[in-house]
OpenMM code with the backbone's topology and positions (N, CA, C; nanometers):
from openmm import Vec3, app, unit

residues = "MET ALA SER SER ASN SER ASN CYS SER GLY PHE VAL PRO GLY LYS ILE GLU THR ALA PRO GLY THR ILE THR LEU ASN GLU GLY ARG ASP THR VAL SER VAL LYS VAL ASN ASN ILE GLY ASP ARG PRO VAL GLN ILE GLY SER HIS TYR HIS PHE TYR GLU ALA ASN PRO SER LEU ILE PHE GLU ARG GLU LEU THR LYS GLY TYR ARG LEU ASN ILE PRO ALA GLY THR ALA THR ARG PHE GLU PRO GLY GLN SER ARG THR VAL GLU LEU VAL SER TYR ALA GLY ALA ARG GLU VAL TYR GLY PHE GLN GLY LYS VAL MET GLY LYS LEU".split()
positions = [
    Vec3(0.3939, -1.0141, -4.2738),
    Vec3(0.4928, -0.9377, -4.2005),
    Vec3(0.5179, -1.0063, -4.0661),
    Vec3(0.6416, -1.0293, -4.0339),
    Vec3(0.6788, -1.0971, -3.9100),
    Vec3(0.6730, -0.9987, -3.7940),
    Vec3(0.6357, -1.0493, -3.6778),
    Vec3(0.6282, -0.9681, -3.5570),
    Vec3(0.7460, -1.0022, -3.4673),
    Vec3(0.7970, -0.9037, -3.3966),
    Vec3(0.9098, -0.9264, -3.3072),
    Vec3(0.8851, -0.8523, -3.1766),
    Vec3(0.9359, -0.9091, -3.0671),
    Vec3(0.9214, -0.8447, -2.9367),
    Vec3(1.0387, -0.7542, -2.9037),
    Vec3(1.1344, -0.7418, -2.9939),
    Vec3(1.2471, -0.6531, -2.9683),
    Vec3(1.2881, -0.5852, -3.0972),
    Vec3(1.3613, -0.4762, -3.0844),
    Vec3(1.4116, -0.4093, -3.2030),
    Vec3(1.5599, -0.4408, -3.2182),
    Vec3(1.6259, -0.3799, -3.3137),
    Vec3(1.7653, -0.4146, -3.3405),
    Vec3(1.8596, -0.3764, -3.2271),
    Vec3(1.8183, -0.2886, -3.1357),
    Vec3(1.9055, -0.2510, -3.0240),
    Vec3(1.8899, -0.3439, -2.9040),
    Vec3(1.7991, -0.4398, -2.9113),
    Vec3(1.7778, -0.5318, -2.8003),
    Vec3(1.6753, -0.4828, -2.6997),
    Vec3(1.6178, -0.3668, -2.7230),
    Vec3(1.5158, -0.3119, -2.6335),
    Vec3(1.3893, -0.3963, -2.6413),
    Vec3(1.3349, -0.4331, -2.5245),
    Vec3(1.2109, -0.5100, -2.5185),
    Vec3(1.1066, -0.4249, -2.4461),
    Vec3(1.0000, -0.3831, -2.5136),
    Vec3(0.8969, -0.3005, -2.4495),
    Vec3(0.8387, -0.3681, -2.3254),
    Vec3(0.8287, -0.2926, -2.2167),
    Vec3(0.7697, -0.3443, -2.0936),
    Vec3(0.8648, -0.4207, -2.0045),
    Vec3(0.9849, -0.4495, -2.0529),
    Vec3(1.0811, -0.5258, -1.9731),
    Vec3(1.1337, -0.4383, -1.8591),
    Vec3(1.1419, -0.4963, -1.7410),
    Vec3(1.1944, -0.4253, -1.6246),
    Vec3(1.3304, -0.4835, -1.5906),
    Vec3(1.4311, -0.3988, -1.5881),
    Vec3(1.5653, -0.4416, -1.5517),
    Vec3(1.6003, -0.3769, -1.4186),
    Vec3(1.6427, -0.4576, -1.3239),
    Vec3(1.6804, -0.4064, -1.1920),
    Vec3(1.8279, -0.4327, -1.1674),
    Vec3(1.8831, -0.3614, -1.0722),
    Vec3(2.0221, -0.3829, -1.0340),
    Vec3(2.0362, -0.5233, -0.9763),
    Vec3(2.1533, -0.5821, -0.9884),
    Vec3(2.1721, -0.7154, -0.9304),
    Vec3(2.1602, -0.7104, -0.7782),
    Vec3(2.1224, -0.8218, -0.7188),
    Vec3(2.1114, -0.8315, -0.5738),
    Vec3(1.9686, -0.8205, -0.5259),
    Vec3(1.9544, -0.8168, -0.3944),
    Vec3(1.8239, -0.8110, -0.3307),
    Vec3(1.7804, -0.6658, -0.3134),
    Vec3(1.6556, -0.6385, -0.3442),
    Vec3(1.5993, -0.5049, -0.3239),
    Vec3(1.5123, -0.5109, -0.1987),
    Vec3(1.5459, -0.4299, -0.0995),
    Vec3(1.4708, -0.4270, 0.0255),
    Vec3(1.3792, -0.3054, 0.0252),
    Vec3(1.2512, -0.3302, 0.0471),
    Vec3(1.1534, -0.2218, 0.0485),
    Vec3(1.1423, -0.1596, 0.1873),
    Vec3(1.1318, -0.0290, 0.1933),
    Vec3(1.1030, 0.0457, 0.3166),
    Vec3(1.2033, 0.0215, 0.4287),
    Vec3(1.3270, -0.0061, 0.3936),
    Vec3(1.4306, -0.0343, 0.4927),
    Vec3(1.4506, 0.0857, 0.5852),
    Vec3(1.4553, 0.0594, 0.7161),
    Vec3(1.4804, 0.1622, 0.8154),
    Vec3(1.3608, 0.2497, 0.8494),
    Vec3(1.2458, 0.2232, 0.7928),
    Vec3(1.1263, 0.3038, 0.8192),
    Vec3(1.0501, 0.2469, 0.9384),
    Vec3(0.9799, 0.3330, 1.0113),
    Vec3(0.8965, 0.2894, 1.1234),
    Vec3(0.7823, 0.2025, 1.0722),
    Vec3(0.7562, 0.0931, 1.1434),
    Vec3(0.6437, 0.0056, 1.1099),
    Vec3(0.5611, -0.0201, 1.2348),
    Vec3(0.4382, -0.0599, 1.2125),
    Vec3(0.3481, -0.0960, 1.3213),
    Vec3(0.2580, -0.2077, 1.2697),
    Vec3(0.2249, -0.3028, 1.3566),
    Vec3(0.1319, -0.4099, 1.3203),
    Vec3(-0.0005, -0.3853, 1.3903),
    Vec3(-0.1098, -0.3998, 1.3162),
    Vec3(-0.2427, -0.3802, 1.3735),
    Vec3(-0.3347, -0.4939, 1.3319),
    Vec3(-0.4227, -0.5310, 1.4240),
    Vec3(-0.5250, -0.6309, 1.3939),
    Vec3(-0.6446, -0.5574, 1.3354),
    Vec3(-0.6928, -0.6068, 1.2211),
    Vec3(-0.8026, -0.5428, 1.1485),
    Vec3(-0.9164, -0.6422, 1.1337),
    Vec3(-1.0394, -0.5971, 1.1620),
    Vec3(-1.1580, -0.6816, 1.1487),
    Vec3(-1.2571, -0.6117, 1.0559),
    Vec3(-1.3005, -0.6816, 0.9517),
    Vec3(-1.4018, -0.6266, 0.8611),
    Vec3(-1.5391, -0.6676, 0.9130),
    Vec3(-1.6129, -0.5709, 0.9708),
    Vec3(-1.7459, -0.6007, 1.0245),
    Vec3(-1.8555, -0.5752, 0.9213),
    Vec3(-1.8165, -0.5341, 0.8014),
    Vec3(-1.9134, -0.5053, 0.6962),
    Vec3(-1.9620, -0.6310, 0.6261),
    Vec3(-2.0534, -0.6117, 0.5308),
    Vec3(-2.1070, -0.7247, 0.4552),
    Vec3(-2.0486, -0.7320, 0.3143),
    Vec3(-1.9455, -0.6506, 0.2881),
    Vec3(-1.8792, -0.6504, 0.1578),
    Vec3(-1.7277, -0.6524, 0.1767),
    Vec3(-1.6546, -0.7065, 0.0797),
    Vec3(-1.5083, -0.7017, 0.0874),
    Vec3(-1.4592, -0.5568, 0.0789),
    Vec3(-1.3474, -0.5296, 0.1435),
    Vec3(-1.2838, -0.3978, 0.1377),
    Vec3(-1.1409, -0.4198, 0.0908),
    Vec3(-1.1012, -0.3465, -0.0109),
    Vec3(-0.9657, -0.3582, -0.0634),
    Vec3(-0.8934, -0.2265, -0.0408),
    Vec3(-0.7724, -0.2337, 0.0149),
    Vec3(-0.6928, -0.1148, 0.0444),
    Vec3(-0.5646, -0.1218, -0.0383),
    Vec3(-0.5370, -0.0163, -0.1140),
    Vec3(-0.4179, -0.0101, -0.1979),
    Vec3(-0.2921, 0.0210, -0.1183),
    Vec3(-0.1790, -0.0037, -0.1810),
    Vec3(-0.0485, 0.0073, -0.1164),
    Vec3(-0.0193, 0.1443, -0.0556),
    Vec3(-0.0669, 0.2513, -0.1136),
    Vec3(-0.0324, 0.3839, -0.0642),
    Vec3(-0.1508, 0.4588, -0.0027),
    Vec3(-0.2594, 0.3866, 0.0266),
    Vec3(-0.3759, 0.4497, 0.0886),
    Vec3(-0.3458, 0.4780, 0.2361),
    Vec3(-0.3807, 0.5976, 0.2821),
    Vec3(-0.3611, 0.6342, 0.4224),
    Vec3(-0.4522, 0.5466, 0.5083),
    Vec3(-0.3926, 0.4495, 0.5776),
    Vec3(-0.4715, 0.3469, 0.6458),
    Vec3(-0.5664, 0.4064, 0.7490),
    Vec3(-0.5279, 0.5139, 0.8118),
    Vec3(-0.6112, 0.5832, 0.9102),
    Vec3(-0.7485, 0.6189, 0.8525),
    Vec3(-0.7535, 0.6454, 0.7213),
    Vec3(-0.8765, 0.6884, 0.6555),
    Vec3(-0.9474, 0.5753, 0.5818),
    Vec3(-0.9115, 0.4522, 0.6126),
    Vec3(-0.9730, 0.3365, 0.5463),
    Vec3(-1.1215, 0.3253, 0.5818),
    Vec3(-1.1916, 0.2451, 0.5049),
    Vec3(-1.3353, 0.2209, 0.5196),
    Vec3(-1.3742, 0.2005, 0.6669),
    Vec3(-1.4797, 0.2680, 0.7154),
    Vec3(-1.5216, 0.2534, 0.8551),
    Vec3(-1.5681, 0.1124, 0.8922),
    Vec3(-1.5928, 0.0267, 0.7942),
    Vec3(-1.6269, -0.1135, 0.8243),
    Vec3(-1.5058, -0.1917, 0.8739),
    Vec3(-1.3873, -0.1341, 0.8560),
    Vec3(-1.2663, -0.1973, 0.9085),
    Vec3(-1.2420, -0.1430, 1.0488),
    Vec3(-1.2436, -0.2327, 1.1450),
    Vec3(-1.2268, -0.1943, 1.2852),
    Vec3(-1.0836, -0.2263, 1.3282),
    Vec3(-1.0136, -0.1235, 1.3800),
    Vec3(-0.8753, -0.1376, 1.4271),
    Vec3(-0.8415, -0.0154, 1.5108),
    Vec3(-0.7243, -0.0143, 1.5733),
    Vec3(-0.6810, 0.1006, 1.6530),
    Vec3(-0.6468, 0.2147, 1.5571),
    Vec3(-0.7459, 0.2864, 1.5140),
    Vec3(-0.7334, 0.3853, 1.4062),
    Vec3(-0.6295, 0.4926, 1.4373),
    Vec3(-0.6296, 0.5470, 1.5565),
    Vec3(-0.5371, 0.6564, 1.5903),
    Vec3(-0.3909, 0.6130, 1.5746),
    Vec3(-0.3630, 0.4869, 1.6029),
    Vec3(-0.2278, 0.4310, 1.5905),
    Vec3(-0.1791, 0.4331, 1.4458),
    Vec3(-0.2704, 0.4370, 1.3492),
    Vec3(-0.2345, 0.4229, 1.2080),
    Vec3(-0.2213, 0.5561, 1.1340),
    Vec3(-0.2365, 0.6667, 1.2034),
    Vec3(-0.2252, 0.7976, 1.1377),
    Vec3(-0.0825, 0.8139, 1.0848),
    Vec3(-0.0707, 0.8395, 0.9541),
    Vec3(0.0606, 0.8561, 0.8916),
    Vec3(0.1214, 0.7268, 0.8403),
    Vec3(0.0414, 0.6207, 0.8349),
    Vec3(0.0918, 0.4896, 0.7907),
    Vec3(0.0114, 0.4366, 0.6727),
    Vec3(0.0763, 0.3492, 0.5955),
    Vec3(0.0149, 0.2787, 0.4833),
    Vec3(0.0568, 0.1329, 0.4910),
    Vec3(-0.0074, 0.0476, 0.4124),
    Vec3(0.0291, -0.0939, 0.4116),
    Vec3(0.1741, -0.1115, 0.3677),
    Vec3(0.2453, -0.2017, 0.4325),
    Vec3(0.3844, -0.2309, 0.3980),
    Vec3(0.3864, -0.3433, 0.2943),
    Vec3(0.3408, -0.3100, 0.1741),
    Vec3(0.3339, -0.4041, 0.0622),
    Vec3(0.3907, -0.3341, -0.0609),
    Vec3(0.4293, -0.4086, -0.1638),
    Vec3(0.4862, -0.3443, -0.2833),
    Vec3(0.3894, -0.2451, -0.3482),
    Vec3(0.4460, -0.1393, -0.4043),
    Vec3(0.3674, -0.0367, -0.4739),
    Vec3(0.2812, -0.0996, -0.5824),
    Vec3(0.1579, -0.0511, -0.5914),
    Vec3(0.0672, -0.0987, -0.6950),
    Vec3(-0.0117, -0.2228, -0.6585),
    Vec3(0.0119, -0.2767, -0.5393),
    Vec3(-0.0633, -0.3939, -0.4950),
    Vec3(-0.1664, -0.3507, -0.3913),
    Vec3(-0.2477, -0.4446, -0.3455),
    Vec3(-0.3528, -0.4135, -0.2482),
    Vec3(-0.3752, -0.5333, -0.1573),
    Vec3(-0.4406, -0.5086, -0.0450),
    Vec3(-0.4807, -0.6143, 0.0478),
    Vec3(-0.6323, -0.6110, 0.0583),
    Vec3(-0.6925, -0.7289, 0.0520),
    Vec3(-0.8386, -0.7415, 0.0542),
    Vec3(-0.8820, -0.8007, 0.1879),
    Vec3(-0.9832, -0.7394, 0.2481),
    Vec3(-1.0410, -0.7855, 0.3736),
    Vec3(-1.1821, -0.8345, 0.3436),
    Vec3(-1.2038, -0.9634, 0.3571),
    Vec3(-1.3349, -1.0224, 0.3305),
    Vec3(-1.4290, -0.9947, 0.4479),
    Vec3(-1.5616, -0.9943, 0.4266),
    Vec3(-1.6565, -0.9740, 0.5364),
    Vec3(-1.6324, -1.0759, 0.6482),
    Vec3(-1.6274, -1.0271, 0.7708),
    Vec3(-1.6062, -1.1139, 0.8859),
    Vec3(-1.4621, -1.1542, 0.9082),
    Vec3(-1.3739, -1.1192, 0.8180),
    Vec3(-1.2334, -1.1579, 0.8294),
    Vec3(-1.1608, -1.0701, 0.9297),
    Vec3(-1.0722, -1.1329, 1.0061),
    Vec3(-0.9863, -1.0628, 1.1002),
    Vec3(-0.8431, -1.1034, 1.0685),
    Vec3(-0.7548, -1.0067, 1.0548),
    Vec3(-0.6150, -1.0374, 1.0258),
    Vec3(-0.5260, -0.9256, 1.0757),
    Vec3(-0.4000, -0.9577, 1.0956),
    Vec3(-0.3017, -0.8591, 1.1370),
    Vec3(-0.2207, -0.8177, 1.0150),
    Vec3(-0.2025, -0.6869, 0.9973),
    Vec3(-0.1251, -0.6346, 0.8850),
    Vec3(-0.0129, -0.5459, 0.9373),
    Vec3(0.0931, -0.5367, 0.8587),
    Vec3(0.2033, -0.4474, 0.8930),
    Vec3(0.1895, -0.3197, 0.8113),
    Vec3(0.2047, -0.2072, 0.8791),
    Vec3(0.1979, -0.0764, 0.8151),
    Vec3(0.3347, -0.0107, 0.8233),
    Vec3(0.3632, 0.0775, 0.7288),
    Vec3(0.4897, 0.1508, 0.7259),
    Vec3(0.4578, 0.2998, 0.7210),
    Vec3(0.5427, 0.3797, 0.7855),
    Vec3(0.5163, 0.5236, 0.7909),
    Vec3(0.5401, 0.5890, 0.6554),
    Vec3(0.4630, 0.6934, 0.6285),
    Vec3(0.4863, 0.7745, 0.5098),
    Vec3(0.6210, 0.8435, 0.5247),
    Vec3(0.6896, 0.8655, 0.4132),
    Vec3(0.8178, 0.9358, 0.4141),
    Vec3(0.7992, 1.0722, 0.3476),
    Vec3(0.9080, 1.1352, 0.3133),
    Vec3(0.9018, 1.2631, 0.2422),
    Vec3(0.8508, 1.3753, 0.3301),
    Vec3(0.7670, 1.4593, 0.2749),
    Vec3(0.7157, 1.5772, 0.3461),
    Vec3(0.6181, 1.5406, 0.4573),
    Vec3(0.5720, 1.4165, 0.4597),
    Vec3(0.4752, 1.3670, 0.5590),
    Vec3(0.3505, 1.4559, 0.5632),
    Vec3(0.2968, 1.4813, 0.4450),
    Vec3(0.1713, 1.5541, 0.4294),
    Vec3(0.0726, 1.4619, 0.3604),
    Vec3(-0.0519, 1.4625, 0.4065),
    Vec3(-0.1554, 1.3757, 0.3497),
    Vec3(-0.2727, 1.4618, 0.3050),
    Vec3(-0.3104, 1.4458, 0.1773),
    Vec3(-0.4237, 1.5188, 0.1207),
    Vec3(-0.5157, 1.4203, 0.0507),
    Vec3(-0.6449, 1.4495, 0.0523),
    Vec3(-0.7402, 1.3661, -0.0198),
    Vec3(-0.7936, 1.2539, 0.0663),
    Vec3(-0.8042, 1.1353, 0.0090),
    Vec3(-0.8625, 1.0190, 0.0751),
    Vec3(-1.0010, 1.0564, 0.1279),
    Vec3(-1.0225, 1.0543, 0.2602),
    Vec3(-1.1517, 1.0961, 0.3164),
    Vec3(-1.1459, 1.2384, 0.3724),
    Vec3(-1.0355, 1.3070, 0.3503),
    Vec3(-1.0224, 1.4461, 0.3938),
    Vec3(-1.0055, 1.4634, 0.5434),
    Vec3(-0.9612, 1.3614, 0.6144),
    Vec3(-0.9504, 1.3688, 0.7605),
    Vec3(-0.8217, 1.4351, 0.8083),
    Vec3(-0.7226, 1.4499, 0.7213),
    Vec3(-0.5960, 1.5112, 0.7614),
    Vec3(-0.5733, 1.6412, 0.6841),
    Vec3(-0.5621, 1.6349, 0.5542),
    Vec3(-0.5463, 1.7500, 0.4653),
    Vec3(-0.4303, 1.8418, 0.5051),
    Vec3(-0.3139, 1.7833, 0.5245),
    Vec3(-0.1959, 1.8629, 0.5565),
    Vec3(-0.0900, 1.7795, 0.6252),
    Vec3(-0.0086, 1.8486, 0.7045),
    Vec3(0.1007, 1.7831, 0.7770),
    Vec3(0.0481, 1.6827, 0.8782),
    Vec3(0.1230, 1.5742, 0.8928),
    Vec3(0.0877, 1.4730, 0.9931),
    Vec3(0.1357, 1.5160, 1.1301),
] * unit.nanometer
topology = app.Topology()
chain = topology.addChain("A")
for resn in residues:
    res = topology.addResidue(resn, chain)
    for name in ("N", "CA", "C"):
        topology.addAtom(name, app.Element.getBySymbol(name[0]), res)
């Protein structure tokens, strides 16, 4: 039996079709850049939608400045901070209802 990646309608499972042109992420949203230093002895990875304010305490940065912000990277990706590494990252403000629940439980409501 022969295998095919499409059916008679031309549908290809998993294929992503986007509108023509450039797609700009987080356009017009507030951003902030912060210097982050991992003082821990293990790598720390932060996902795209993690509330940066509640990130691992081994990451040293101006924490109060980051309340209501997440990494300004594509959804589903992450940034890794190696032990002893220092780098500057750009954060973008949360949109929508601007409510944060979960993570480390430091906000649990409106920002």
